[in-house]
C-alpha positions as CSV (number, residue, x, y, z in Angstrom):
1,M,65.1,58.4,168.7
2,A,61.6,57.1,169.0
3,S,59.9,60.6,168.4
4,V,60.8,61.0,164.9
5,P,59.3,58.8,163.0
6,S,56.2,59.5,164.5
7,L,56.7,63.2,164.2
8,A,56.9,62.4,160.4
9,V,53.7,59.8,160.6
10,S,51.5,62.7,162.2
11,G,52.9,65.7,160.3
12,G,52.0,63.2,156.9
13,A,48.6,62.5,158.2
14,A,47.9,66.4,158.5
15,A,49.5,67.2,155.3
16,A,47.1,64.1,153.7
17,S,43.6,65.4,155.8
18,A,43.7,68.3,154.4
19,S,41.8,67.4,151.5
20,F,39.9,65.4,152.7
21,P,36.4,66.0,154.9
22,A,36.1,65.8,158.1
23,A,34.2,62.2,158.8
24,A,37.2,61.2,156.5
25,R,39.4,61.9,159.1
26,A,37.7,61.1,161.8
27,D,37.3,57.7,160.0
28,A,41.1,57.5,159.5
29,R,41.8,58.0,163.2
30,R,39.9,54.6,163.6
31,Q,41.9,52.8,161.3
32,P,44.0,49.5,162.5
33,P,48.1,51.1,161.7
34,S,48.7,47.0,160.3
35,S,46.1,47.5,157.2
36,V,45.8,49.8,154.5
37,A,42.8,49.9,152.3
38,V,41.4,49.8,148.4
39,A,38.6,50.9,146.8
40,D,35.4,48.8,147.5
41,K,31.9,49.5,148.6
42,G,30.8,50.1,152.2
43,N,33.7,51.9,153.4
44,S,35.7,55.3,152.7
45,N,39.3,56.3,154.5
46,G,41.1,59.2,153.2
47,R,44.3,58.0,155.0
48,S,44.8,54.9,153.5
49,I,46.2,53.8,150.2
50,Q,43.8,54.2,147.1
51,V,43.8,52.2,143.9
52,A,42.3,54.4,141.1
53,Q,39.4,52.8,139.8
54,N,38.6,54.3,135.7
55,S,35.1,53.2,135.7
56,G,33.4,55.8,134.3
57,G,35.7,58.2,136.1
58,M,33.9,57.4,139.7
59,E,36.1,55.8,142.6
60,A,34.5,53.4,144.3
61,P,34.5,53.3,148.2
62,L,37.5,51.3,149.9
63,R,38.0,48.4,152.3
64,P,40.3,47.3,154.6
65,L,43.6,45.8,153.1
66,D,46.4,43.7,154.5
67,A,49.9,44.6,153.8
68,E,50.6,41.4,151.9
69,E,47.7,42.3,149.1
70,A,48.6,45.9,149.4
71,M,52.3,45.2,148.2
72,G,50.7,42.5,145.5
73,M,49.1,45.6,144.2
74,L,51.9,48.0,144.2
75,R,53.8,45.2,142.0
76,E,50.7,45.1,139.8
77,G,51.3,48.3,139.3
78,K,48.5,50.6,140.7
79,T,48.2,54.1,140.9
80,V,48.5,55.3,144.5
81,R,48.2,58.9,146.4
82,S,52.2,59.8,146.8
83,A,51.1,60.9,151.0
84,M,49.5,57.0,151.4
85,Y,52.8,55.5,151.0
86,V,53.9,56.6,154.1
87,P,51.4,53.6,156.6
88,L,52.8,50.9,154.3
89,L,56.8,52.1,154.7
90,H,55.6,52.0,158.8
91,R,54.7,48.4,158.3
92,C,57.8,47.3,156.4
93,V,59.5,48.7,159.6
94,E,57.6,47.0,161.4
95,A,58.4,43.9,159.8
96,G,61.3,44.5,159.5
97,S,61.5,43.8,155.4
98,L,64.0,45.5,153.8
99,D,62.9,44.1,150.3
100,D,59.3,45.4,150.7
101,A,60.6,48.7,151.1
102,R,62.4,48.5,148.2
103,A,59.7,47.3,146.5
104,V,57.6,50.6,147.7
105,H,60.6,52.9,146.6
106,G,60.7,51.5,143.0
107,H,56.5,51.7,142.7
108,M,57.5,55.1,144.1
109,V,60.2,56.3,141.5
110,K,58.0,54.2,138.8
111,T,54.9,56.9,139.6
112,G,57.3,59.7,140.0
113,T,56.4,60.0,143.3
114,G,60.2,60.2,145.1
115,A,60.1,63.6,144.8
116,D,57.9,64.5,147.5
117,M,59.8,65.4,151.0
118,F,57.2,64.0,153.3
119,V,57.3,60.6,151.7
120,A,60.6,60.5,150.6
121,T,61.7,61.3,154.7
122,S,59.3,58.4,155.3
123,L,62.0,56.3,152.8
124,V,64.7,57.5,154.6
125,N,63.9,56.1,157.8
126,A,62.1,53.5,157.0
127,Y,65.8,52.3,155.0
128,M,67.4,53.3,158.4
129,R,64.9,51.4,160.6
130,C,65.8,48.2,158.1
131,G,69.5,48.6,158.7
132,A,70.1,50.1,155.0
133,S,71.9,52.9,155.7
134,R,73.9,53.2,152.5
135,D,70.2,53.4,150.8
136,A,68.8,56.0,153.3
137,R,72.1,58.5,152.7
138,T,71.3,57.8,148.8
139,M,67.7,58.5,149.1
140,F,68.9,61.6,151.3
141,D,71.2,62.4,148.5
142,R,69.0,62.8,145.9
143,M,66.2,64.7,147.8
144,P,65.7,68.0,146.0
145,E,64.3,69.6,149.5
146,K,65.1,69.0,152.8
147,N,63.0,69.8,156.4
148,V,64.0,69.1,160.1
149,V,62.5,66.0,160.6
150,T,64.6,64.5,157.5
151,W,68.2,65.3,158.7
152,T,66.8,64.1,162.0
153,A,65.9,60.8,160.6
154,L,69.3,60.3,159.3
155,I,71.2,61.5,162.4
156,T,68.4,58.9,164.5
157,G,68.8,56.1,162.0
158,Y,72.9,56.2,161.7
159,T,73.1,55.8,165.9
160,L,70.6,53.3,165.6
161,N,72.5,51.4,163.2
162,S,75.5,51.9,165.6
163,Q,77.4,54.5,163.5
164,P,77.5,57.2,165.5
165,V,80.4,59.2,164.1
166,A,78.4,59.4,161.1
167,A,75.8,60.9,162.6
168,L,77.8,63.7,164.0
169,E,79.1,64.4,160.7
170,V,75.1,64.9,159.4
171,F,74.7,67.1,162.7
172,V,77.6,69.2,161.3
173,E,76.6,69.5,157.7
174,M,73.3,70.2,158.3
175,L,74.4,73.4,160.6
176,E,76.9,74.3,158.1
177,D,73.7,74.2,155.6
178,G,71.7,76.7,157.6
179,R,69.0,74.4,159.6
180,Y,67.9,75.2,162.6
181,P,67.7,71.6,164.5
182,S,64.7,71.0,166.6
183,H,64.6,69.5,170.4
184,F,64.0,65.8,168.2
185,T,67.5,66.5,166.9
186,L,69.4,67.8,170.1
187,G,68.1,64.6,171.4
188,A,69.2,62.3,168.9
189,T,72.6,64.3,168.6
190,L,72.9,63.9,171.9
191,S,72.2,60.4,171.5
192,A,75.5,60.2,169.3
193,C,77.8,61.4,171.5
194,S,76.8,59.3,174.0
195,A,77.7,56.2,171.5
196,S,80.5,57.7,170.4
197,E,81.8,58.9,173.5
198,N,82.3,62.4,171.8
199,V,81.5,64.4,175.0
200,G,83.6,67.6,174.0
201,L,81.1,67.9,170.9
202,G,78.4,67.0,173.3
203,K,79.3,69.8,175.7
204,Q,79.0,72.3,172.6
205,V,75.5,70.7,172.2
206,H,74.4,71.2,175.7
207,G,75.3,74.8,175.3
208,Y,73.7,75.0,171.9
209,T,70.5,73.7,174.3
210,I,71.1,76.3,176.9
211,K,71.0,79.0,174.3
212,Y,67.7,78.2,172.5
213,G,65.9,77.6,175.9
214,A,66.1,73.8,175.4
215,E,67.4,72.5,178.1
216,W,64.0,72.4,180.4
217,I,63.0,69.9,178.0
218,T,62.2,66.5,179.4
219,S,63.7,64.4,176.4
220,I,67.2,66.7,176.4
221,G,67.7,66.3,179.9
222,N,67.3,63.0,179.8
223,S,69.6,62.8,176.6
224,L,72.3,65.2,178.8
225,C,72.0,62.6,181.6
226,R,73.0,59.7,179.6
227,L,75.9,61.8,177.7
228,Y,77.4,62.9,181.4
229,T,76.4,59.2,183.5
230,K,78.4,57.5,180.2
231,S,81.4,59.6,180.4
232,G,82.0,59.1,184.1
233,S,80.9,62.3,184.9
234,L,78.3,61.8,187.6
235,E,78.7,65.4,189.0
236,S,77.6,67.1,185.9
237,A,74.9,64.4,185.3
238,M,73.6,65.6,188.7
239,R,73.8,69.5,187.9
240,T,71.9,68.3,184.9
241,F,69.0,66.2,186.2
242,R,68.8,69.0,189.1
243,R,67.9,71.0,186.4
244,V,64.8,69.1,184.7
245,P,61.6,70.1,185.8
246,D,59.4,67.6,184.4
247,K,61.8,64.2,185.7
248,N,59.8,61.0,183.8
249,V,60.8,57.2,184.6
250,I,63.9,57.5,182.5
251,T,65.1,60.5,183.8
252,W,65.0,58.8,187.6
253,T,66.5,55.3,185.9
254,T,69.5,56.7,184.0
255,M,70.3,58.3,187.3
256,I,69.7,55.5,189.3
257,S,71.5,52.9,186.7
258,A,74.9,55.1,186.8
259,C,74.8,54.9,190.5
260,A,74.9,50.7,190.4
261,E,78.0,51.2,187.5
262,D,80.4,53.1,190.1
263,E,80.0,51.5,194.2
264,N,81.1,55.2,195.3
265,F,77.9,56.4,194.5
266,V,75.3,53.3,195.9
267,E,74.1,55.8,198.9
268,L,73.0,58.2,195.9
269,G,71.5,55.6,193.7
270,L,69.4,54.5,196.6
271,T,68.3,57.8,197.9
272,L,67.3,58.9,194.6
273,F,64.9,55.7,194.5
274,V,64.0,56.9,197.6
275,D,63.0,60.4,196.0
276,M,61.3,58.9,192.8
277,L,59.4,57.2,195.1
278,M,58.1,60.2,197.1
279,D,57.7,62.5,193.9
280,G,55.2,60.0,192.5
281,V,57.2,58.3,189.8
282,M,56.3,55.2,189.1
283,P,59.5,53.0,188.5
284,N,59.9,50.2,185.9
285,E,61.5,47.1,185.1
286,F,64.5,48.8,184.4
287,T,64.8,50.7,187.8
288,L,63.9,48.1,189.6
289,T,66.8,46.1,188.4
290,S,69.2,49.0,189.1
291,V,67.8,49.3,192.8
292,M,68.4,45.5,193.4
293,S,71.8,46.0,191.8
294,L,72.9,48.7,194.0
295,C,71.6,46.2,196.8
296,G,74.0,43.8,195.5
297,I,76.8,45.9,195.7
298,R,76.1,47.3,199.2
299,L,75.6,43.7,200.0
300,D,72.1,44.5,202.1
301,L,69.9,41.1,201.9
302,N,67.4,42.7,204.0
303,L,66.9,45.6,201.6
304,G,66.8,43.5,198.8
305,K,64.5,41.4,199.9
306,Q,62.0,44.7,200.6
307,V,62.8,45.7,196.6
308,Q,61.4,41.6,195.7
309,A,58.8,42.5,197.9
310,F,57.8,45.9,195.7
311,C,58.7,44.2,192.4
312,F,55.7,41.8,193.6
313,K,53.4,45.0,194.3
314,I,53.9,46.5,191.1
315,G,53.4,42.8,188.9
316,C,57.5,42.9,187.2
317,E,58.4,39.8,189.9
318,T,58.7,37.8,186.4
319,N,60.4,40.0,184.5
320,L,63.6,38.4,183.8
321,P,66.3,41.2,184.3
322,V,64.7,41.7,187.6
323,K,65.0,38.0,188.3
324,N,68.9,38.0,187.3
325,S,69.4,41.1,189.8
326,T,67.7,39.4,192.4
327,M,69.1,35.8,192.2
328,Y,72.7,37.8,191.7
329,L,72.3,39.4,195.0
330,Y,71.7,36.3,196.8
331,L,74.9,34.8,195.1
332,R,76.3,37.8,196.6
333,K,75.3,37.4,200.1
334,G,76.2,33.2,199.7
335,E,72.7,32.1,199.9
336,T,72.9,30.0,197.4
337,E,69.7,27.6,197.7
338,E,68.0,30.5,197.4
339,A,69.6,31.6,194.6
340,M,69.5,28.3,192.6
341,Q,65.8,28.5,193.3
342,L,65.0,31.7,191.7
343,F,67.5,29.7,188.8
344,E,65.4,26.9,188.6
345,G,62.4,28.6,188.2
346,I,63.1,30.8,185.4
347,D,61.4,29.1,182.6
348,D,63.2,31.1,179.6
349,V,66.6,31.2,180.6
350,S,68.8,34.2,179.0
351,I,72.8,33.7,178.6
352,I,72.3,36.5,181.1
353,T,70.7,34.6,183.7
354,W,73.4,31.8,183.0
355,N,76.5,34.8,183.1
356,A,74.9,36.2,186.7
357,M,74.9,32.4,188.1
358,I,78.3,32.0,186.9
359,S,80.0,35.2,188.2
360,G,78.2,35.0,190.6
361,Y,79.9,32.2,192.3
362,A,82.9,33.6,191.2
363,Q,82.8,36.2,193.2
364,I,81.7,35.0,196.3
365,M,84.5,32.5,196.0
366,E,86.8,35.2,197.0
367,T,84.6,35.8,200.3
368,A,84.3,32.1,201.4
369,K,84.7,31.9,205.2
370,D,87.9,29.2,204.0
371,D,89.3,28.0,201.2
372,L,86.6,24.6,201.5
373,H,83.9,26.7,201.0
374,A,85.8,28.7,198.0
375,R,86.9,25.7,196.0
376,S,83.4,24.2,196.7
377,R,81.6,27.0,194.5
378,G,84.2,27.2,192.4
379,F,83.2,23.6,190.9
380,Q,79.5,24.9,191.1
381,A,80.3,27.3,189.1
382,L,82.1,24.9,186.7
383,K,79.3,22.5,186.7
384,I,76.8,25.7,185.8
385,F,79.3,26.1,183.0
386,R,78.6,22.3,181.6
387,N,75.0,22.7,181.9
388,L,74.9,25.6,179.8
389,K,77.3,24.0,177.1
390,R,74.3,21.3,177.3
391,S,71.5,23.6,176.8
392,S,70.4,25.9,173.6
393,L,72.3,28.6,174.5
394,K,76.2,29.4,174.0
395,P,78.5,31.3,176.1
396,D,79.1,34.9,174.9
397,L,82.6,36.6,176.1
398,F,81.1,37.6,179.8
399,T,80.9,33.3,180.1
400,F,84.0,32.7,178.9
401,S,85.7,35.7,181.2
402,S,84.0,34.9,184.3
403,I,84.6,31.1,184.0
404,L,88.6,31.3,183.2
405,S,88.6,33.8,186.4
406,V,87.2,30.3,188.4
407,C,89.5,28.3,186.9
408,S,92.2,30.6,187.5
409,A,91.3,31.3,191.0
410,M,90.9,27.2,191.6
411,M,94.5,26.5,189.8
412,A,92.6,24.5,187.4
413,L,94.4,24.2,184.5
414,E,93.1,21.2,182.3
415,Q,89.6,22.9,182.6
416,G,91.1,26.5,181.8
417,E,93.0,24.6,178.5
418,Q,89.6,23.1,177.3
419,I,88.0,26.5,177.6
420,H,90.8,27.8,175.8
421,S,90.0,25.4,172.6
422,Q,86.1,26.8,173.2
423,T,87.3,30.5,172.5
424,I,89.0,29.2,169.6
425,K,86.2,27.6,167.9
426,T,83.5,30.4,168.5
427,G,85.5,33.3,168.0
428,F,85.5,34.8,171.1
429,L,89.2,34.7,172.0
430,S,89.6,37.4,169.5
431,D,88.2,39.8,172.3
432,V,90.6,41.5,174.6
433,V,88.6,40.6,178.2
434,V,88.4,36.7,177.0
435,N,92.0,36.9,176.1
436,S,93.1,38.9,179.1
437,A,91.0,36.4,181.4
438,L,93.3,33.8,179.4
439,V,96.7,35.2,180.1
440,N,95.5,35.7,183.9
441,M,94.8,32.1,184.1
442,Y,97.8,31.0,182.6
443,N,99.8,33.2,184.6
444,K,97.8,31.8,188.3
445,C,98.6,28.6,187.1
446,G,102.3,28.8,186.3
447,C,102.4,28.7,182.6
448,I,104.4,31.7,182.0
449,E,104.9,30.3,179.0
450,D,101.7,29.6,177.7
451,A,100.7,32.9,179.2
452,T,103.3,34.7,176.9
453,K,102.2,33.3,173.7
454,A,98.2,34.6,174.5
455,F,99.8,38.0,175.3
456,V,101.8,37.6,172.2
457,E,98.7,36.8,170.0
458,M,96.6,39.8,170.6
459,S,96.1,42.0,168.3
460,I,94.6,45.0,171.2
461,R,95.7,44.8,174.7
462,T,94.5,46.6,177.7
463,L,96.1,48.2,180.9
464,V,95.1,45.2,182.6
465,T,96.7,42.8,180.3
466,W,100.1,44.4,180.5
467,T,99.8,44.6,184.4
468,S,98.7,41.2,184.3
469,M,101.7,39.9,181.8
470,I,104.2,41.9,184.1
471,S,102.6,40.6,187.3
472,G,103.2,36.5,185.9
473,Y,106.9,37.5,185.0
474,S,107.5,38.9,188.2
475,Q,105.6,36.1,190.1
476,H,107.5,33.8,187.8
477,G,110.9,34.8,188.9
478,R,111.4,36.9,185.6
479,P,112.6,40.0,187.0
480,Q,114.3,40.9,183.5
481,E,111.3,40.2,181.1
482,A,108.7,42.5,183.8
483,I,110.7,45.3,183.7
484,Q,111.4,45.5,179.3
485,L,107.7,44.4,179.4
486,F,106.9,47.6,181.7
487,E,109.4,50.0,179.2
488,D,107.8,48.3,175.7
489,M,103.7,49.6,177.7
490,R,105.0,52.7,178.4
491,F,106.4,52.9,174.8
492,A,102.9,52.0,173.0
493,G,101.5,55.4,174.9
494,I,99.6,52.9,178.1
495,K,99.8,54.9,181.4
496,P,100.5,52.6,183.9
497,N,98.1,52.9,187.0
498,E,99.2,52.2,190.8
499,I,99.0,48.2,190.4
500,T,101.2,48.1,187.1
501,F,103.9,50.1,189.7
502,V,103.6,47.0,192.4
503,S,104.1,44.8,189.6
504,V,107.4,46.3,188.2
505,L,108.7,47.1,191.7
506,S,108.4,43.6,192.6
507,A,110.5,42.7,190.0
508,C,113.2,45.3,190.8
509,S,112.8,43.7,194.0
510,Y,113.3,40.6,193.0
511,A,116.3,41.0,191.0
512,G,118.0,43.4,193.6
513,L,118.0,46.6,190.9
514,V,118.1,49.2,193.5
515,D,118.5,51.4,191.3
516,E,115.8,51.0,189.2
517,A,113.3,50.8,191.6
518,E,114.0,53.8,193.4
519,R,113.1,55.5,189.7
520,Y,110.3,54.0,189.3
521,F,109.0,54.7,192.7
522,N,109.7,58.5,191.8
523,M,108.7,58.0,188.7
524,M,105.4,57.3,189.9
525,K,105.1,59.8,192.3
526,E,106.5,63.1,190.0
527,E,105.5,62.1,186.3
528,Y,102.3,60.1,186.8
529,K,100.9,61.7,190.2
530,I,100.4,58.3,191.9
531,E,100.9,58.7,195.9
532,P,102.4,55.5,197.5
533,V,100.5,53.1,199.2
534,V,101.4,50.6,201.7
535,D,101.4,47.6,198.6
536,H,104.1,50.4,196.9
537,Y,106.4,50.8,200.5
538,G,106.2,46.6,200.7
539,C,107.9,46.5,197.2
540,M,111.4,48.8,198.7
541,I,111.2,46.9,201.7
542,D,111.1,43.6,200.5
543,M,114.0,44.8,198.3
544,F,116.4,45.9,200.6
545,V,115.4,42.8,202.6
546,R,116.2,40.0,199.6
547,L,119.7,41.7,199.4
548,G,120.7,42.3,203.1
549,R,120.3,45.4,203.5
550,L,118.5,44.8,206.9
551,D,119.3,48.9,208.4
552,D,118.6,50.4,204.8
553,A,114.9,48.8,205.3
554,F,114.5,49.9,208.6
555,S,115.1,53.8,207.2
556,F,113.3,53.4,204.0
557,I,110.6,53.1,207.1
558,K,111.7,56.2,208.7
559,R,112.7,58.5,205.6
560,T,108.8,58.2,204.6
561,G,107.1,58.2,207.0
562,F,104.5,55.6,206.3
563,E,103.0,53.3,208.7
564,P,103.7,49.6,207.9
565,N,101.3,47.3,208.1
566,E,101.0,44.2,209.2
567,A,102.4,42.4,206.0
568,I,104.8,44.5,206.0
569,W,106.4,43.9,209.7
570,S,105.8,40.3,208.8
571,S,108.0,40.5,205.7
572,L,110.3,42.2,208.3
573,V,110.6,39.5,210.5
574,A,110.7,36.7,208.2
575,G,113.6,38.3,206.1
576,C,115.4,39.0,209.3
577,R,115.3,35.9,210.4
578,S,116.4,34.3,207.4
579,H,119.5,36.5,207.3
580,G,120.5,35.6,211.3
581,N,119.6,39.0,212.4
582,M,117.6,38.5,215.5
583,E,118.0,41.7,216.9
584,L,116.4,43.2,214.1
585,A,114.0,40.5,214.0
586,F,112.8,40.6,217.5
587,Y,112.4,44.2,217.3
588,A,109.9,43.6,214.2
589,A,108.0,41.1,216.2
590,D,107.5,43.8,218.8
591,R,106.0,46.3,216.3
592,L,103.9,43.8,214.8
593,L,102.5,42.6,218.4
594,E,101.6,46.4,219.2
595,L,99.1,46.1,216.0
596,N,97.5,43.3,217.6
597,P,97.1,41.1,214.5
598,K,94.3,39.2,213.6
599,G,95.4,36.7,210.8
600,I,96.4,33.7,213.0
601,E,99.5,33.2,209.6
602,T,101.4,36.0,211.8
603,Y,101.0,34.5,215.1
604,V,102.5,31.3,213.6
605,L,105.2,32.9,211.8
606,L,106.1,34.6,215.6
607,L,105.7,30.8,217.3
608,N,107.8,29.7,214.9
609,M,110.3,32.0,215.2
610,Y,110.6,32.0,219.0
611,I,111.2,28.3,218.7
612,S,113.8,28.5,216.6
613,T,115.7,30.4,218.6
614,G,114.6,29.0,221.8
615,R,112.4,32.1,223.4
616,W,110.0,29.6,225.4
617,H,108.9,32.5,227.4
618,D,107.6,34.5,224.2
619,V,106.3,31.3,222.8
620,A,104.2,30.7,225.4
621,R,103.0,35.0,225.3
622,V,101.9,34.3,222.0
623,R,100.2,31.3,222.6
624,K,98.6,33.4,225.3
625,L,97.4,36.3,222.9
626,M,96.3,33.8,220.0
627,K,93.9,32.2,222.9
628,Q,92.6,36.2,224.0
629,E,92.1,37.1,220.2
630,D,89.9,34.0,219.4
631,L,92.3,32.8,217.1
632,G,91.8,28.6,217.1
633,I,94.4,26.7,215.4
634,L,95.9,27.6,212.0
635,R,94.4,24.8,209.4
636,D,96.6,23.7,206.8
637,R,95.2,22.1,203.3
638,S,96.5,21.4,199.9
639,W,94.5,19.8,196.8
640,I,96.0,18.3,193.4
641,T,94.1,17.4,189.9
642,I,95.3,14.8,188.4
643,K,93.0,13.5,185.5
644,D,90.2,16.1,186.2
645,K,90.1,14.6,190.0
646,V,90.9,16.7,192.3
647,Y,92.7,15.1,195.8
648,F,92.3,17.0,199.2
649,F,95.1,16.6,201.9
650,R,95.1,18.0,205.4
651,A,98.4,18.1,207.7
652,N,99.6,14.4,208.1
653,D,96.9,13.2,206.7
654,K,96.1,9.2,206.3
655,T,93.2,9.2,204.6
656,H,94.2,8.8,201.1
657,E,94.1,4.9,200.1
658,Q,97.8,5.2,199.1
659,S,99.2,6.9,202.4
660,D,101.5,3.7,202.7
661,D,102.8,4.5,199.6
662,L,103.0,8.6,200.4
663,Y,104.5,8.4,203.5
664,Q,107.3,5.8,202.2
665,L,108.2,8.0,199.2
666,L,108.7,10.7,201.3
667,E,110.9,9.4,203.9
668,N,113.0,8.0,200.9
669,L,112.9,11.6,199.6
670,L,113.6,13.5,202.4
671,E,116.5,10.6,203.4
672,K,118.2,11.3,200.0
673,A,117.3,15.2,200.4
674,K,119.6,15.5,203.3
675,T,122.5,13.6,201.8
676,I,123.0,16.8,199.6
677,G,122.4,19.4,202.1
678,Y,118.4,19.5,202.9
679,E,118.8,20.3,206.6
680,P,114.7,20.3,208.3
681,Y,113.4,23.3,210.4
682,Q,111.7,23.3,213.5
683,N,108.0,25.0,213.3
684,A,104.9,24.9,215.0
685,E,102.7,22.5,213.9
686,L,99.6,23.0,212.2
687,S,96.7,20.8,212.7
688,D,93.1,20.3,211.9
689,S,91.6,20.0,215.6
690,E,92.6,21.7,219.1
691,D,93.2,18.1,220.7
692,D,96.1,17.7,217.8
693,E,98.2,21.0,218.6
694,K,101.3,20.7,219.9
695,S,104.5,22.4,220.1
696,A,107.3,21.3,217.6
697,A,110.1,20.5,219.2
698,G,111.6,17.8,217.5
699,S,108.3,15.9,215.9
700,L,108.2,15.4,212.5
701,K,105.3,16.3,210.6
702,H,104.2,16.0,207.2
703,H,102.3,19.2,205.6
704,S,99.4,19.0,203.1
705,E,101.7,20.0,200.2
706,R,104.3,17.5,201.0
707,L,101.8,14.8,200.6
708,A,99.8,16.5,197.6
709,V,103.6,16.2,196.2
710,A,104.0,12.7,196.7
711,L,100.7,11.4,195.1
712,G,101.6,13.8,192.3
713,L,105.1,12.1,191.4
714,L,103.1,8.4,191.8
715,Q,99.9,9.1,189.6
716,T,101.7,11.6,187.0
717,P,104.3,10.4,184.8
718,P,108.3,11.1,184.1
719,G,108.2,14.6,183.4
720,A,104.8,16.1,184.0
721,T,104.4,18.9,185.8
722,I,103.0,19.2,189.6
723,R,100.6,21.5,190.5
724,I,99.2,22.3,194.0
725,T,97.0,24.9,195.4
726,K,97.6,25.5,199.2
727,N,95.1,27.6,201.7
728,I,98.1,28.9,204.0
729,T,101.7,30.2,203.5
730,M,104.0,27.6,202.8
731,C,106.6,26.8,206.0
732,R,110.1,27.4,205.7
733,D,110.5,23.5,206.1
734,C,108.1,22.6,203.3
735,H,109.6,24.9,200.8
736,S,113.1,24.3,201.6
737,S,112.4,19.9,201.6
738,I,110.3,20.6,198.2
739,K,112.9,22.6,196.3
740,F,115.6,19.1,196.8
741,F,112.4,17.1,195.7
742,S,112.3,18.6,192.2
743,L,115.9,18.0,192.0
744,L,115.9,14.5,192.8
745,A,112.7,13.5,191.1
746,N,113.8,16.2,187.8
747,R,110.2,17.7,187.8
748,E,108.7,21.1,188.0
749,I,106.3,21.4,191.1
750,V,103.9,24.5,191.4
751,V,102.2,25.6,194.6
752,R,100.1,28.3,195.0
753,D,99.9,29.2,198.5
754,S,98.0,32.4,199.9
755,K,101.0,35.0,199.6
756,R,102.3,33.5,196.1
757,L,103.2,31.6,193.4
758,H,106.1,28.9,194.0
759,K,107.9,27.3,190.8
760,F,110.7,25.1,192.1
761,K,113.0,23.4,189.0
762,D,115.9,22.0,189.2
763,G,116.3,22.9,193.5
764,R,115.3,26.7,193.0
765,C,112.4,28.3,193.6
766,S,110.7,31.4,191.4
767,C,110.5,33.2,194.7
768,G,113.5,33.6,195.3
769,D,113.8,32.2,198.8
770,F,112.8,35.8,200.8
771,S,108.9,35.4,200.8
772,S,107.3,35.6,204.4
773,L,107.5,31.8,204.7
774,L,106.0,30.5,208.2
């Protein structure tokens, strides 16, 4: 707490000035804090260090003396009055000079001044402010007398030095010693409770403030608000906030900032900001940074521009945190040019600014209008990261976690591996956030062995890390490892959340473990009190469909009473079609159409089913619905990265310079595949223009992922894994053919489509052939 040393100084000034005339005390108030004074002709100052001059028993007048000269005179052994050490100790704190503070201490010991409680308290404070908490504690323990200021200086110092537990121990020790804390002490203790996340003790201190009538003090109210907001109890914070009679800018900012950290309280945060202005309290740059963050969460660019105008009005538009949050808002809204202009206009760019740009581009990848725009923003994030490495600044853990998430989304394995190396060199690999992002990146890129290695080497694992690894095993067709890891997680005392249960239920679905799936489903509800959501129901239904127990799937829906969504009915259509139960498939299709689905992939799934069974009346009905919904066409695109170069393909694409070779290779592979069991499927056409759209009746169409696979086979060395990303779900024909390609070419082929990851090897796919294929 900044108020503690100022209290000590004022107390010391009062003590010192009691022995000096009024004129001297007036001069003391005018004395600059950065200088002390020495005996000289022409001036006197009762608060400055005085050097005894034994010339006929007379003291010479004082003259201003800077800290360097004062320290030099102390080293020469000059005698000074005890209270006059205080301004020099404060100068040591301002300069952050521990050596000078120790020199002053040595002089105090030599002259026998260390027993003075006021000076000793100032020395405790100086040691703490210079980061020497052990020296401060030693000095504190040697003091024969201590007052509340001394105790408070020690508590505050420990908190400032990131030792809040030690601060709380001192507070308890103080109470056991029969001392009564002041409101400064209580404020410092509450700060220590916040820093150590000791809400229990914080509530006890809160009760103490109520008992002694200190809760109404603004600084105490601020500390209590900070304690409760940091612990996630915004309701308790709001109750405390309302009881503070004289709210200052810190009070308001604490609450507004807390709302900015929880998207459920965005409206409350903005309401508090309006109330703050109505109350006549002028916001500072911290307030406005939080308000701009609220606009970003709300994706309200108009309101953000009003706040930006307000920043210009009060003159804090150049403040770096304000600029960072404004830039981030523009990015979240997709206004990349405006964000880049702000970024390039910042003279003193901090690592926070770089991180805001990278994480901003990473987030808008998820909200891009199509996959092309998403990848473009991903490339921009990678470019910004490269520019950061060329600058004088160094990436931190937030930089690495953000850029690894970009690599995950783009399936950019080579870039991800380079960043992995950088985290090792910089020492950030030991951070749990970076390591979790690394595990996720390898999982998303189809490298389950590398993900496992990164996971095993982690010294600390969070729930996110465990869940990511369980999901990775499930996605890679390793259900037993996923289930075993889930049990290991529970044994380690980690409480699973609803996402973890989706992963383990998905693993049970893949392995067809009905009893285990039902046990985990009931465990989720009864032991962990997690209410099932549509994803949990979807895993259970997918399991029954994989096993061909279609009647059980439909009876599960009736028994649980939940309403299937578009994704579940689509899964049922695909599953019933795979098992040849067209009656149930048509029933599920009718239920699906009743939902009036908005996803074009759903309509293509239905078209393919009706085309394959020759139900041309239903084909016409679905096409009519597509036109009524103005869904346009399903654009098929795939990407493959070879030697840091990205290649892009559309359906039936012939723009590549090796297109003749690609098509010839595909024809050869398909002919060979037919000899070992491949049978082409009839599918609805995928196109990139309305003019090209036509029925699939009998026409051969190479979809984008097959062309990407062909290029990978041509341009990568034998045995190398081929990795492809696709913007929509794979069709049944491509899925079937690529299984045979992996066998014929003896390659591992990884395709990540819009639904899941497919890992083809030796003629098999990790999805088990029962994913919702078009």
